[in-house]
GURO-246593 format. One record per residue (C-alpha): residue in three letters; x, y, z negated. Coordinates in Angstrom, 3 decimals. Example, Ala and Ser with C-alpha at 12.3 -4.5 7.8 and 13.67 -1.06 7.14 Angstrom:
<rec code="Ala" u="12.300" v="-4.500" w="-7.800"/>
<rec code="Ser" u="13.670" v="-1.060" w="-7.140"/>
***
This chain:
<rec code="Met" u="-6.727" v="18.511" w="3.610"/>
<rec code="Ile" u="-8.540" v="15.200" w="4.178"/>
<rec code="Lys" u="-11.650" v="15.514" w="6.333"/>
<rec code="Pro" u="-14.559" v="13.061" w="6.595"/>
<rec code="Thr" u="-13.198" v="12.180" w="10.047"/>
<rec code="Asp" u="-10.068" v="10.848" w="8.331"/>
<rec code="Leu" u="-12.073" v="8.121" w="6.577"/>
<rec code="Arg" u="-10.982" v="5.445" w="9.030"/>
<rec code="Glu" u="-7.336" v="6.198" w="8.344"/>
<rec code="Ile" u="-7.960" v="6.125" w="4.586"/>
<rec code="Leu" u="-9.704" v="2.765" w="4.844"/>
<rec code="Arg" u="-6.556" v="1.236" w="6.366"/>
<rec code="Tyr" u="-4.685" v="1.815" w="3.130"/>
<rec code="Ile" u="-7.270" v="0.835" w="0.537"/>
<rec code="Pro" u="-6.875" v="-2.976" w="0.749"/>
<rec code="Arg" u="-3.097" v="-2.536" w="0.461"/>
<rec code="Phe" u="-3.293" v="-0.362" w="-2.661"/>
<rec code="Arg" u="-6.110" v="-2.051" w="-4.565"/>
<rec code="Asp" u="-4.938" v="-3.276" w="-8.006"/>
<rec code="Lys" u="-1.492" v="-1.784" w="-7.424"/>
<rec code="Val" u="0.256" v="0.480" w="-9.937"/>
<rec code="Phe" u="1.099" v="4.092" w="-9.092"/>
<rec code="Val" u="3.388" v="5.976" w="-11.491"/>
<rec code="Ile" u="2.736" v="9.706" w="-11.160"/>
<rec code="Ala" u="5.237" v="12.109" w="-12.707"/>
<rec code="Val" u="3.804" v="15.613" w="-13.113"/>
<rec code="Asp" u="6.015" v="18.600" w="-13.870"/>
<rec code="Gly" u="4.895" v="20.605" w="-16.897"/>
<rec code="Gln" u="4.443" v="23.700" w="-14.763"/>
<rec code="Ile" u="1.842" v="21.882" w="-12.666"/>
<rec code="Val" u="-0.134" v="20.858" w="-15.761"/>
<rec code="Glu" u="-0.918" v="24.507" w="-16.457"/>
<rec code="Asp" u="-1.480" v="25.406" w="-12.786"/>
<rec code="Glu" u="-5.009" v="26.207" w="-11.669"/>
<rec code="Asn" u="-4.900" v="23.273" w="-9.228"/>
<rec code="Ile" u="-4.520" v="20.715" w="-12.041"/>
<rec code="Ser" u="-8.284" v="20.097" w="-12.094"/>
<rec code="Asn" u="-8.177" v="19.150" w="-8.400"/>
<rec code="Leu" u="-5.152" v="16.950" w="-8.998"/>
<rec code="Leu" u="-6.911" v="15.081" w="-11.796"/>
<rec code="Leu" u="-9.936" v="14.697" w="-9.526"/>
<rec code="Asp" u="-7.625" v="13.092" w="-6.945"/>
<rec code="Ile" u="-6.451" v="10.695" w="-9.653"/>
<rec code="Ala" u="-10.103" v="9.882" w="-10.388"/>
<rec code="Val" u="-10.481" v="8.964" w="-6.701"/>
<rec code="Leu" u="-7.486" v="6.630" w="-6.992"/>
<rec code="Arg" u="-9.010" v="4.990" w="-10.046"/>
<rec code="Ser" u="-12.317" v="4.533" w="-8.201"/>
<rec code="Leu" u="-10.372" v="2.497" w="-5.631"/>
<rec code="Asn" u="-9.023" v="0.212" w="-8.392"/>
<rec code="Ile" u="-5.551" v="1.751" w="-8.234"/>
<rec code="Lys" u="-3.904" v="1.644" w="-11.659"/>
<rec code="Val" u="-2.363" v="4.945" w="-12.702"/>
<rec code="Val" u="0.336" v="5.814" w="-15.218"/>
<rec code="Leu" u="0.841" v="9.546" w="-15.756"/>
<rec code="Val" u="4.209" v="10.806" w="-16.987"/>
<rec code="His" u="4.382" v="14.529" w="-17.668"/>
<rec code="Gly" u="7.265" v="16.926" w="-18.129"/>
<rec code="Ala" u="7.471" v="19.826" w="-20.571"/>
<rec code="Ser" u="10.566" v="21.901" w="-19.783"/>
<rec code="His" u="8.581" v="24.895" w="-18.518"/>
<rec code="Gln" u="6.484" v="25.012" w="-21.679"/>
<rec code="Ile" u="9.520" v="24.503" w="-23.917"/>
<rec code="Lys" u="11.207" v="27.548" w="-22.365"/>
<rec code="Thr" u="8.022" v="29.621" w="-22.581"/>
<rec code="Phe" u="7.315" v="28.677" w="-26.207"/>
<rec code="Ala" u="10.911" v="29.410" w="-27.236"/>
<rec code="Arg" u="10.768" v="32.810" w="-25.556"/>
<rec code="Gln" u="7.433" v="33.691" w="-27.156"/>
<rec code="Thr" u="8.608" v="32.684" w="-30.638"/>
<rec code="Thr" u="12.122" v="34.155" w="-30.152"/>
<rec code="Arg" u="13.723" v="30.822" w="-30.998"/>
<rec code="Glu" u="16.969" v="29.593" w="-29.481"/>
<rec code="Ile" u="16.935" v="26.227" w="-27.699"/>
<rec code="Thr" u="19.831" v="24.094" w="-26.501"/>
<rec code="Asn" u="18.186" v="22.708" w="-23.354"/>
<rec code="Ala" u="14.700" v="22.231" w="-21.968"/>
<rec code="Asp" u="14.734" v="19.268" w="-19.608"/>
<rec code="Gly" u="16.105" v="16.513" w="-21.841"/>
<rec code="Thr" u="19.404" v="16.107" w="-20.023"/>
<rec code="Gly" u="21.656" v="17.987" w="-22.446"/>
<rec code="Val" u="21.967" v="18.503" w="-26.177"/>
<rec code="Thr" u="18.659" v="18.626" w="-28.054"/>
<rec code="Asp" u="19.002" v="20.236" w="-31.462"/>
<rec code="Asp" u="16.345" v="20.141" w="-34.204"/>
<rec code="Thr" u="14.710" v="23.392" w="-33.065"/>
<rec code="Thr" u="14.439" v="22.229" w="-29.469"/>
<rec code="Leu" u="13.027" v="18.862" w="-30.535"/>
<rec code="Asp" u="10.446" v="20.572" w="-32.750"/>
<rec code="Ile" u="9.286" v="22.732" w="-29.831"/>
<rec code="Ala" u="9.292" v="19.717" w="-27.498"/>
<rec code="Leu" u="6.997" v="17.851" w="-29.897"/>
<rec code="Thr" u="4.592" v="20.788" w="-30.138"/>
<rec code="Val" u="4.269" v="21.499" w="-26.428"/>
<rec code="Ser" u="4.300" v="17.823" w="-25.357"/>
<rec code="Asn" u="1.388" v="17.005" w="-27.649"/>
<rec code="Arg" u="-0.516" v="19.988" w="-26.311"/>
<rec code="Leu" u="0.140" v="19.022" w="-22.673"/>
<rec code="Ser" u="-0.920" v="15.412" w="-23.272"/>
<rec code="His" u="-4.139" v="16.669" w="-24.831"/>
<rec code="Glu" u="-4.847" v="18.964" w="-21.868"/>
<rec code="Ile" u="-4.431" v="16.032" w="-19.498"/>
<rec code="Leu" u="-6.766" v="13.958" w="-21.673"/>
<rec code="Glu" u="-9.353" v="16.726" w="-21.471"/>
<rec code="Gly" u="-9.037" v="16.892" w="-17.675"/>
<rec code="Leu" u="-9.371" v="13.145" w="-17.250"/>
<rec code="Ser" u="-12.372" v="13.093" w="-19.593"/>
<rec code="Ala" u="-14.020" v="15.710" w="-17.384"/>
<rec code="Asn" u="-13.755" v="13.159" w="-14.565"/>
<rec code="Asp" u="-15.204" v="10.312" w="-16.674"/>
<rec code="Leu" u="-11.865" v="8.533" w="-16.924"/>
<rec code="Arg" u="-10.748" v="6.665" w="-19.999"/>
<rec code="Ala" u="-7.185" v="7.528" w="-20.958"/>
<rec code="Ala" u="-4.685" v="7.057" w="-23.766"/>
<rec code="Val" u="-1.429" v="8.706" w="-24.807"/>
<rec code="Thr" u="1.155" v="6.033" w="-25.642"/>
<rec code="Asn" u="4.441" v="5.523" w="-27.428"/>
<rec code="Ala" u="5.532" v="2.985" w="-24.815"/>
<rec code="Ile" u="9.039" v="4.420" w="-24.376"/>
<rec code="Ile" u="11.497" v="2.795" w="-26.766"/>
<rec code="Ser" u="14.628" v="4.915" w="-26.928"/>
<rec code="His" u="18.012" v="5.154" w="-28.534"/>
<rec code="Pro" u="20.255" v="8.203" w="-28.973"/>
<rec code="Ala" u="22.038" v="9.343" w="-25.836"/>
<rec code="Gly" u="25.090" v="9.546" w="-28.103"/>
<rec code="Val" u="28.325" v="11.365" w="-27.394"/>
<rec code="Ile" u="28.824" v="12.353" w="-23.763"/>
<rec code="Gln" u="32.094" v="13.929" w="-22.653"/>
<rec code="Gly" u="32.941" v="14.596" w="-26.258"/>
<rec code="Thr" u="29.628" v="16.272" w="-27.149"/>
<rec code="Asp" u="27.009" v="14.728" w="-29.424"/>
<rec code="Gln" u="23.638" v="14.960" w="-27.665"/>
<rec code="Leu" u="21.869" v="14.974" w="-31.080"/>
<rec code="Asn" u="18.123" v="14.401" w="-30.512"/>
<rec code="Thr" u="18.355" v="13.621" w="-26.820"/>
<rec code="Gly" u="17.346" v="10.040" w="-26.104"/>
<rec code="Ala" u="17.831" v="7.484" w="-23.362"/>
<rec code="Val" u="15.267" v="4.885" w="-22.356"/>
<rec code="Glu" u="16.149" v="1.533" w="-23.925"/>
<rec code="Arg" u="13.105" v="-0.352" w="-22.697"/>
<rec code="Val" u="9.459" v="0.102" w="-21.789"/>
<rec code="Asp" u="6.681" v="-1.601" w="-23.738"/>
<rec code="Ile" u="5.304" v="-3.374" w="-20.686"/>
<rec code="Glu" u="2.767" v="-5.427" w="-22.627"/>
<rec code="Leu" u="1.157" v="-2.287" w="-24.049"/>
<rec code="Leu" u="0.957" v="-0.564" w="-20.675"/>
<rec code="Gln" u="-0.351" v="-3.636" w="-18.840"/>
<rec code="Thr" u="-3.037" v="-4.195" w="-21.475"/>
<rec code="Leu" u="-4.263" v="-0.618" w="-21.082"/>
<rec code="Leu" u="-4.156" v="-0.732" w="-17.292"/>
<rec code="Glu" u="-6.045" v="-4.031" w="-17.142"/>
<rec code="Glu" u="-8.777" v="-2.396" w="-19.220"/>
<rec code="Gly" u="-9.032" v="0.457" w="-16.709"/>
<rec code="Ile" u="-7.373" v="2.967" w="-19.014"/>
<rec code="Thr" u="-5.194" v="5.628" w="-17.409"/>
<rec code="Thr" u="-1.987" v="5.831" w="-19.407"/>
<rec code="Ile" u="-0.341" v="9.130" w="-20.340"/>
<rec code="Ile" u="3.327" v="9.174" w="-21.325"/>
<rec code="Pro" u="4.905" v="12.345" w="-22.769"/>
<rec code="Pro" u="8.624" v="13.156" w="-22.320"/>
<rec code="Leu" u="9.421" v="11.588" w="-25.681"/>
<rec code="Gly" u="10.879" v="8.295" w="-26.836"/>
<rec code="Phe" u="10.706" v="6.448" w="-30.154"/>
<rec code="Asp" u="13.066" v="4.069" w="-31.915"/>
<rec code="Gly" u="12.382" v="1.239" w="-34.365"/>
<rec code="Asp" u="12.772" v="3.561" w="-37.329"/>
<rec code="Gly" u="10.068" v="5.914" w="-36.098"/>
<rec code="Lys" u="12.463" v="8.637" w="-34.988"/>
<rec code="Thr" u="11.460" v="10.706" w="-31.966"/>
<rec code="Tyr" u="13.807" v="11.724" w="-29.154"/>
<rec code="Arg" u="13.467" v="14.166" w="-26.302"/>
<rec code="Val" u="13.773" v="12.180" w="-23.060"/>
<rec code="Asn" u="13.882" v="13.492" w="-19.511"/>
<rec code="Ser" u="10.527" v="12.826" w="-17.816"/>
<rec code="Asp" u="12.074" v="11.859" w="-14.448"/>
<rec code="Ser" u="14.095" v="9.107" w="-16.122"/>
<rec code="Ile" u="10.985" v="7.919" w="-17.984"/>
<rec code="Ala" u="8.999" v="7.783" w="-14.730"/>
<rec code="Leu" u="11.762" v="5.760" w="-13.083"/>
<rec code="Ala" u="11.983" v="3.308" w="-15.995"/>
<rec code="Val" u="8.198" v="2.835" w="-16.118"/>
<rec code="Ala" u="7.925" v="2.337" w="-12.339"/>
<rec code="Gln" u="10.646" v="-0.312" w="-12.435"/>
<rec code="Ala" u="9.217" v="-2.076" w="-15.491"/>
<rec code="Leu" u="5.727" v="-2.276" w="-13.991"/>
<rec code="His" u="6.960" v="-3.072" w="-10.464"/>
<rec code="Ala" u="4.956" v="-0.082" w="-9.273"/>
<rec code="Ser" u="3.904" v="0.185" w="-5.642"/>
<rec code="Lys" u="4.636" v="3.913" w="-5.651"/>
<rec code="Leu" u="6.463" v="6.496" w="-7.722"/>
<rec code="Ile" u="5.122" v="9.998" w="-7.073"/>
<rec code="Phe" u="6.800" v="13.178" w="-8.296"/>
<rec code="Ile" u="4.441" v="16.153" w="-8.393"/>
<rec code="Thr" u="6.408" v="19.389" w="-8.461"/>
<rec code="Thr" u="6.152" v="23.098" w="-7.694"/>
<rec code="Arg" u="7.883" v="22.710" w="-4.333"/>
<rec code="Asp" u="6.851" v="21.056" w="-1.057"/>
<rec code="Gly" u="9.464" v="18.314" w="-1.337"/>
<rec code="Ile" u="13.170" v="17.928" w="-0.689"/>
<rec code="Glu" u="14.439" v="20.879" w="1.311"/>
<rec code="Lys" u="17.807" v="21.340" w="2.979"/>
<rec code="Asn" u="18.674" v="24.931" w="3.857"/>
<rec code="Gly" u="14.994" v="25.823" w="3.572"/>
<rec code="Gln" u="13.762" v="23.027" w="5.849"/>
<rec code="Leu" u="11.464" v="20.359" w="4.426"/>
<rec code="Leu" u="12.729" v="16.823" w="4.956"/>
<rec code="Arg" u="9.682" v="14.657" w="5.626"/>
<rec code="Gln" u="11.209" v="11.177" w="5.390"/>
<rec code="Leu" u="14.452" v="9.885" w="3.962"/>
<rec code="Ser" u="15.751" v="6.341" w="4.079"/>
<rec code="Ile" u="17.871" v="5.089" w="1.190"/>
<rec code="His" u="20.978" v="5.705" w="3.277"/>
<rec code="Glu" u="19.898" v="9.228" w="4.242"/>
<rec code="Ala" u="19.127" v="10.087" w="0.611"/>
<rec code="Glu" u="22.533" v="8.796" w="-0.472"/>
<rec code="Glu" u="24.297" v="10.859" w="2.178"/>
<rec code="Leu" u="22.305" v="13.945" w="1.225"/>
<rec code="Leu" u="23.339" v="13.703" w="-2.410"/>
<rec code="Lys" u="26.966" v="12.980" w="-1.543"/>
<rec code="Lys" u="27.589" v="15.446" w="1.265"/>
<rec code="Asn" u="24.895" v="18.133" w="1.078"/>
<rec code="Arg" u="24.176" v="18.483" w="-2.629"/>
<rec code="Ser" u="25.025" v="22.199" w="-2.609"/>
<rec code="Glu" u="22.438" v="22.817" w="0.130"/>
<rec code="Leu" u="19.577" v="21.373" w="-1.948"/>
<rec code="Val" u="17.269" v="23.251" w="-4.291"/>
<rec code="Ala" u="18.805" v="22.680" w="-7.727"/>
<rec code="Glu" u="15.567" v="21.771" w="-9.484"/>
<rec code="Met" u="14.832" v="19.062" w="-6.905"/>
<rec code="Ile" u="18.116" v="17.190" w="-7.160"/>
<rec code="Ser" u="16.836" v="15.204" w="-10.139"/>
<rec code="Lys" u="13.764" v="14.123" w="-8.132"/>
<rec code="Leu" u="15.911" v="12.993" w="-5.215"/>
<rec code="Asp" u="18.387" v="11.224" w="-7.490"/>
<rec code="His" u="15.712" v="9.332" w="-9.440"/>
<rec code="Gly" u="13.742" v="8.641" w="-6.265"/>
<rec code="Leu" u="16.812" v="7.097" w="-4.657"/>
<rec code="Lys" u="17.456" v="4.936" w="-7.724"/>
<rec code="Ala" u="13.834" v="3.775" w="-7.651"/>
<rec code="Cys" u="14.120" v="2.642" w="-4.012"/>
<rec code="Gln" u="17.421" v="0.930" w="-4.757"/>
<rec code="Asn" u="15.737" v="-0.995" w="-7.555"/>
<rec code="Gly" u="12.624" v="-2.366" w="-5.913"/>
<rec code="Ile" u="10.186" v="0.550" w="-5.572"/>
<rec code="Asn" u="9.372" v="0.695" w="-1.865"/>
<rec code="Arg" u="7.945" v="4.215" w="-1.714"/>
<rec code="Val" u="8.794" v="7.390" w="-3.601"/>
<rec code="His" u="6.838" v="10.547" w="-2.801"/>
<rec code="Ile" u="7.791" v="14.108" w="-3.771"/>
<rec code="Ile" u="4.996" v="16.624" w="-3.237"/>
<rec code="Asn" u="3.756" v="20.081" w="-4.187"/>
<rec code="Gly" u="1.088" v="19.861" w="-6.896"/>
<rec code="Arg" u="-0.360" v="23.210" w="-5.875"/>
<rec code="Ile" u="-1.692" v="21.882" w="-2.564"/>
<rec code="Asp" u="-5.402" v="21.109" w="-2.773"/>
<rec code="Glu" u="-5.971" v="17.381" w="-2.107"/>
<rec code="Gly" u="-2.225" v="17.057" w="-1.578"/>
<rec code="Leu" u="-1.998" v="13.800" w="-3.529"/>
<rec code="Leu" u="-4.650" v="12.093" w="-1.399"/>
<rec code="Ala" u="-3.235" v="13.521" w="1.815"/>
<rec code="Glu" u="0.221" v="12.184" w="0.921"/>
<rec code="Ile" u="-1.006" v="8.706" w="0.064"/>
<rec code="Phe" u="-3.709" v="8.172" w="2.667"/>
<rec code="Ser" u="-2.220" v="9.625" w="5.837"/>
<rec code="Asn" u="0.722" v="8.823" w="8.081"/>
<rec code="Glu" u="1.923" v="12.419" w="8.072"/>
<rec code="Gly" u="1.788" v="13.147" w="4.338"/>
<rec code="Val" u="2.472" v="16.609" w="2.927"/>
<rec code="Gly" u="5.821" v="16.208" w="1.167"/>
<rec code="Thr" u="8.972" v="14.085" w="1.251"/>
<rec code="Leu" u="8.920" v="10.302" w="1.373"/>
<rec code="Ile" u="11.940" v="8.259" w="0.305"/>
<rec code="Tyr" u="11.505" v="4.738" w="1.561"/>
<rec code="Ala" u="12.945" v="1.259" w="1.405"/>
<rec code="Asn" u="12.352" v="-1.888" w="3.497"/>
<rec code="Glu" u="9.758" v="-1.957" w="6.259"/>
<rec code="Tyr" u="8.501" v="1.644" w="6.146"/>
<rec code="Arg" u="9.621" v="2.065" w="9.743"/>
<rec code="Ala" u="9.667" v="-0.817" w="12.211"/>
<rec code="Ile" u="9.791" v="-1.414" w="15.929"/>
<rec code="Arg" u="7.968" v="-4.540" w="17.017"/>
<rec code="Lys" u="6.417" v="-6.160" w="20.051"/>
<rec code="Ala" u="2.955" v="-4.914" w="20.859"/>
<rec code="Met" u="0.066" v="-7.272" w="20.176"/>
<rec code="Lys" u="-3.403" v="-7.479" w="21.653"/>
<rec code="Lys" u="-4.815" v="-5.552" w="18.706"/>
<rec code="Asp" u="-2.508" v="-2.626" w="19.645"/>
<rec code="Ile" u="-4.020" v="-2.031" w="23.086"/>
<rec code="Thr" u="-6.707" v="0.313" w="21.779"/>
<rec code="Thr" u="-4.098" v="2.223" w="19.775"/>
<rec code="Ile" u="-1.793" v="2.580" w="22.798"/>
<rec code="Leu" u="-4.663" v="3.932" w="24.901"/>
<rec code="Lys" u="-5.620" v="6.342" w="22.125"/>
<rec code="Leu" u="-2.026" v="7.432" w="21.526"/>
<rec code="Thr" u="-1.351" v="8.237" w="25.172"/>
<rec code="Lys" u="-4.774" v="9.657" w="26.094"/>
<rec code="Gln" u="-3.823" v="13.336" w="25.835"/>
<rec code="Ser" u="-0.531" v="12.819" w="27.637"/>
<rec code="Val" u="-2.364" v="11.072" w="30.486"/>
<rec code="Gln" u="-4.799" v="13.995" w="30.694"/>
<rec code="Asn" u="-1.829" v="16.367" w="30.882"/>
<rec code="Glu" u="-0.422" v="14.216" w="33.729"/>
<rec code="Glu" u="2.713" v="13.486" w="31.698"/>
<rec code="Leu" u="2.060" v="9.737" w="31.765"/>
<rec code="Val" u="0.495" v="7.507" w="34.389"/>
<rec code="Lys" u="-3.029" v="6.421" w="33.549"/>
<rec code="Arg" u="-3.200" v="2.815" w="32.335"/>
<rec code="Thr" u="-6.302" v="0.712" w="31.888"/>
<rec code="Arg" u="-6.935" v="-1.771" w="29.119"/>
<rec code="Ala" u="-6.615" v="-4.572" w="31.663"/>
<rec code="Ser" u="-3.274" v="-3.326" w="33.011"/>
<rec code="Ile" u="-1.785" v="-3.018" w="29.521"/>
<rec code="Glu" u="-3.073" v="-6.457" w="28.560"/>
<rec code="Lys" u="-1.519" v="-7.918" w="31.707"/>
<rec code="Gln" u="1.894" v="-6.445" w="30.846"/>
<rec code="Leu" u="1.540" v="-6.573" w="27.066"/>
<rec code="Gly" u="4.827" v="-8.434" w="26.686"/>
<rec code="Asp" u="6.607" v="-5.338" w="28.041"/>
<rec code="Phe" u="5.307" v="-3.019" w="25.305"/>
<rec code="Phe" u="6.777" v="-2.146" w="21.916"/>
<rec code="Val" u="5.332" v="0.031" w="19.170"/>
<rec code="Phe" u="6.947" v="2.045" w="16.417"/>
<rec code="Glu" u="4.924" v="1.805" w="13.232"/>
<rec code="Ile" u="4.974" v="3.588" w="9.914"/>
<rec code="Asp" u="3.414" v="1.720" w="7.009"/>
<rec code="Arg" u="2.065" v="-0.735" w="9.614"/>
<rec code="Asn" u="0.340" v="2.010" w="11.617"/>
<rec code="Pro" u="1.622" v="2.512" w="15.210"/>
<rec code="Val" u="2.659" v="6.126" w="15.864"/>
<rec code="Ala" u="4.656" v="5.676" w="19.085"/>
<rec code="Cys" u="5.063" v="3.264" w="21.982"/>
<rec code="Ile" u="7.305" v="2.359" w="24.896"/>
<rec code="Ala" u="7.308" v="-0.176" w="27.713"/>
<rec code="Leu" u="10.191" v="-1.949" w="29.415"/>
<rec code="His" u="9.263" v="-3.390" w="32.830"/>
<rec code="Leu" u="11.879" v="-5.829" w="34.130"/>
<rec code="Tyr" u="13.019" v="-6.382" w="37.712"/>
<rec code="Pro" u="15.361" v="-9.312" w="36.979"/>
<rec code="Glu" u="16.312" v="-10.125" w="40.574"/>
<rec code="Glu" u="17.821" v="-6.669" w="40.924"/>
<rec code="Lys" u="19.030" v="-6.606" w="37.311"/>
<rec code="Ala" u="17.047" v="-3.402" w="36.790"/>
<rec code="Ala" u="14.368" v="-2.304" w="34.331"/>
<rec code="Glu" u="12.013" v="0.638" w="34.025"/>
<rec code="Leu" u="11.682" v="2.492" w="30.751"/>
<rec code="Ala" u="8.047" v="3.625" w="30.785"/>
<rec code="Cys" u="5.123" v="4.856" w="28.686"/>
<rec code="Leu" u="7.368" v="6.482" w="26.078"/>
<rec code="Tyr" u="5.089" v="8.446" w="23.773"/>
<rec code="Val" u="5.249" v="9.733" w="20.204"/>
<rec code="Ala" u="2.204" v="11.051" w="18.324"/>
<rec code="Pro" u="2.418" v="14.853" w="17.818"/>
<rec code="Ser" u="2.375" v="14.364" w="14.039"/>
<rec code="His" u="5.673" v="12.477" w="14.279"/>
<rec code="Glu" u="7.524" v="14.458" w="16.897"/>
<rec code="Asn" u="11.024" v="15.774" w="16.209"/>
<rec code="His" u="11.935" v="12.896" w="13.897"/>
<rec code="Gly" u="14.053" v="10.999" w="16.429"/>
<rec code="Ile" u="11.415" v="8.310" w="16.983"/>
<rec code="Gly" u="11.454" v="8.607" w="20.778"/>
<rec code="Arg" u="15.228" v="8.288" w="20.811"/>
<rec code="Lys" u="15.089" v="5.205" w="18.578"/>
<rec code="Leu" u="12.504" v="3.573" w="20.812"/>
<rec code="Ser" u="14.526" v="4.259" w="23.962"/>
<rec code="Gln" u="17.700" v="2.927" w="22.300"/>
<rec code="Tyr" u="15.820" v="-0.172" w="21.269"/>
<rec code="Ala" u="14.482" v="-0.736" w="24.767"/>
<rec code="Glu" u="17.999" v="-0.240" w="26.111"/>
<rec code="Glu" u="19.357" v="-2.929" w="23.783"/>
<rec code="Val" u="16.572" v="-5.306" w="24.826"/>
<rec code="Ala" u="17.427" v="-4.645" w="28.461"/>
<rec code="Lys" u="21.107" v="-5.400" w="27.854"/>
<rec code="Glu" u="20.217" v="-8.612" w="26.056"/>
<rec code="Arg" u="18.236" v="-9.726" w="29.074"/>
<rec code="Gly" u="21.049" v="-9.124" w="31.504"/>
<rec code="Ile" u="19.840" v="-5.799" w="32.900"/>
<rec code="Leu" u="22.596" v="-3.596" w="34.340"/>
<rec code="Arg" u="20.565" v="-0.586" w="35.396"/>
<rec code="Leu" u="17.793" v="1.315" w="33.649"/>
<rec code="Phe" u="15.508" v="3.852" w="35.307"/>
<rec code="Ala" u="12.622" v="6.086" w="34.305"/>
<rec code="Leu" u="10.128" v="8.234" w="36.203"/>
<rec code="Ser" u="9.002" v="11.543" w="34.745"/>
<rec code="Thr" u="7.112" v="14.623" w="35.868"/>
<rec code="Gln" u="7.580" v="16.742" w="32.730"/>
<rec code="Ala" u="9.916" v="15.024" w="30.269"/>
<rec code="Phe" u="12.915" v="14.522" w="32.564"/>
<rec code="Thr" u="15.118" v="16.931" w="30.565"/>
<rec code="Tyr" u="14.459" v="14.796" w="27.460"/>
<rec code="Phe" u="15.727" v="11.688" w="29.233"/>
<rec code="Gln" u="18.782" v="13.575" w="30.462"/>
<rec code="Lys" u="19.737" v="15.344" w="27.232"/>
<rec code="Lys" u="18.656" v="12.795" w="24.617"/>
<rec code="Cys" u="18.922" v="9.452" w="26.380"/>
<rec code="Gly" u="21.880" v="9.866" w="28.710"/>
<rec code="Phe" u="20.042" v="9.518" w="32.029"/>
<rec code="Thr" u="21.070" v="11.284" w="35.233"/>
<rec code="Glu" u="18.894" v="12.282" w="38.156"/>
<rec code="Gly" u="18.634" v="9.702" w="40.923"/>
<rec code="Thr" u="16.825" v="9.147" w="44.221"/>
<rec code="Pro" u="14.135" v="6.734" w="45.482"/>
<rec code="Glu" u="16.938" v="4.498" w="46.741"/>
<rec code="Asp" u="17.829" v="3.799" w="43.110"/>
<rec code="Leu" u="14.470" v="2.080" w="42.558"/>
<rec code="Pro" u="13.817" v="-1.641" w="43.092"/>
<rec code="Lys" u="12.016" v="-2.203" w="46.362"/>
<rec code="Ala" u="8.634" v="-3.063" w="44.813"/>
<rec code="Arg" u="8.791" v="-0.064" w="42.493"/>
<rec code="Arg" u="9.852" v="2.256" w="45.301"/>
<rec code="Glu" u="6.745" v="1.342" w="47.294"/>
<rec code="Lys" u="4.497" v="2.137" w="44.315"/>
<rec code="Tyr" u="6.391" v="5.379" w="43.764"/>
<rec code="Glu" u="5.858" v="6.548" w="47.323"/>
<rec code="Gln" u="2.174" v="5.607" w="47.242"/>
<rec code="Ser" u="1.490" v="7.427" w="43.953"/>
<rec code="Gly" u="2.117" v="10.925" w="45.287"/>
<rec code="Arg" u="3.167" v="12.076" w="41.796"/>
<rec code="Asn" u="6.599" v="13.152" w="43.033"/>
<rec code="Ser" u="8.116" v="12.198" w="39.669"/>
<rec code="Lys" u="11.772" v="12.835" w="39.075"/>
<rec code="Ile" u="13.820" v="9.662" w="39.054"/>
<rec code="Leu" u="16.247" v="9.177" w="36.161"/>
<rec code="Val" u="18.850" v="6.428" w="36.089"/>
<rec code="Lys" u="21.321" v="5.006" w="33.599"/>
<rec code="Asn" u="23.909" v="2.299" w="34.099"/>
<rec code="Leu" u="24.216" v="-0.203" w="31.269"/>
<rec code="Glu" u="27.402" v="-1.937" w="30.235"/>
<rec code="Lys" u="27.510" v="-5.659" w="29.626"/>
<rec code="Ile" u="27.856" v="-6.443" w="25.955"/>
<rec code="Ala" u="28.406" v="-9.401" w="23.695"/>
<rec code="Ser" u="24.851" v="-9.885" w="22.544"/>
<rec code="Asn" u="24.967" v="-11.684" w="19.206"/>
<rec code="Gly" u="24.034" v="-8.533" w="17.315"/>
<rec code="Val" u="21.245" v="-7.723" w="19.760"/>
<rec code="Ala" u="19.905" v="-11.244" w="19.486"/>
<rec code="Arg" u="19.527" v="-10.729" w="15.761"/>
<rec code="Leu" u="17.844" v="-7.399" w="16.464"/>
<rec code="Leu" u="15.408" v="-9.098" w="18.835"/>
<rec code="Ala" u="14.677" v="-11.809" w="16.321"/>
<rec code="Gly" u="13.413" v="-9.168" w="13.949"/>
<rec code="Val" u="10.974" v="-7.663" w="16.426"/>
***
C-alpha cells in the first residue's frame, strides 16, 4: 500500500504523532486472520516512531466458535447482553488465549508488551427488567498503570474483561473498553480494526464523516448500515464528542492498511473527525509549490490556465486552499474587479484522491461568500472543460464576453482559448455571519 515514494507524505505526520497515544481496538476475528502478523509489524513501525500503543482486543468470534465446538450454550458473545456463568467461563478461556497470541506476535517484532487488568468494572445490573449477570460496565480506567507502562515503552494489551475490587471478573464489550481507554488517556487516535472496509451505507464505503454526519447516519439511516458496524460508528461518534479528534475504522485484512490509513491523506477506511480535520484558509507563500503541483496535470490537460510561481505569488492574496490534516488537497482563486463589482472564480482544482466528496462545491461556496462580503454583485468563471460542473453544481449560467470586466475581456480575447463564460448574480446580504467566517480563514 505505502511505497517508498510516499516517504515524504509519511514524514509530514511523524512530528505530529511522536509521543502521542493511539488506542487500537482489534476484533477477535482479525487476531486469528493470516494478516495479523503484518498488522503487528505495522504496530512495530508505530512504536519505532515513538507512538505509544494500547491494544484492546475483542473475543466474540472465538466465544461463538468455542461454544459451537464444545456444544455449550451461551447467552451472548459480544458483552452487550446477559452473560451467564458458562459464557463468562468461555470468555475467560478464549480471551486469555487471544492475549497470549498477541504477546507472541509482538515478541516476534522485538516489542515489549504486557496484558493488564486496567479496566475496573461493576455489574451492568438490571436493564429493562433483566439481570445482566456477569456482564460488566467500565467504572474507571487505571490510568496510572497504563501511563507507567507506556512511558517505559511497553505496548499494553487489554482483553475484553473487567475486574472489581473483590477480584470478580466481568465480560465487557471491547468497543466500550476502547472508548473508555482512549478518553482516559486523551488519545490522539482511536482505531477500530474490523473485518470490513469501514462504515458502509447501502454497500458504499463512507470515507469521512463529521460528528454531525455520523449523528445523522445513526438517527436516520441506521437500517441501511451493516449491523456489525453500528457499534463502531456509535462508539466512534462518542469518542469524537468527548475529545478524541480522530477515529478510524478500517479492514484488518488489508496489507499495510494501518499505516496507509494513518500516514496518507486518502486512507483506506472510514474517518470520523472532530475540530480542524477539514479547513479552508488563505493560501500562504509556502503553499505556492503545492498549488503548482496540485494543478500541474490539469494544466497539461488544458483544463486550467498555466500559472507561474511568480504570477501566483503576485496574486497570492486571491488564493484559498482546502486542507485535510493540514495538507492542502484543493485550491481556488477569487480575482476581484471592485470598480465593476465583479469577481472571477478561478483555478478551482481538487486532487483526484479527494474528488466526489463535495470539496469543490465547498470551495466555490466559500469564495462566493467572500465575494459577497467584499461587495461583489456578479461572479464569473471561464472554463474549457468543466463548464457543466459550474452550471449544475454551482448555479452558473452561460454568458458572453460582454459579461466580463473590460480588462478581463481583453485578456480573454488575446488568450485564444475560447473558454465558455459562466456568470452568476449575487444577492446583497447582511454580512455579520460572513465576517465571522472570514475571521476564521
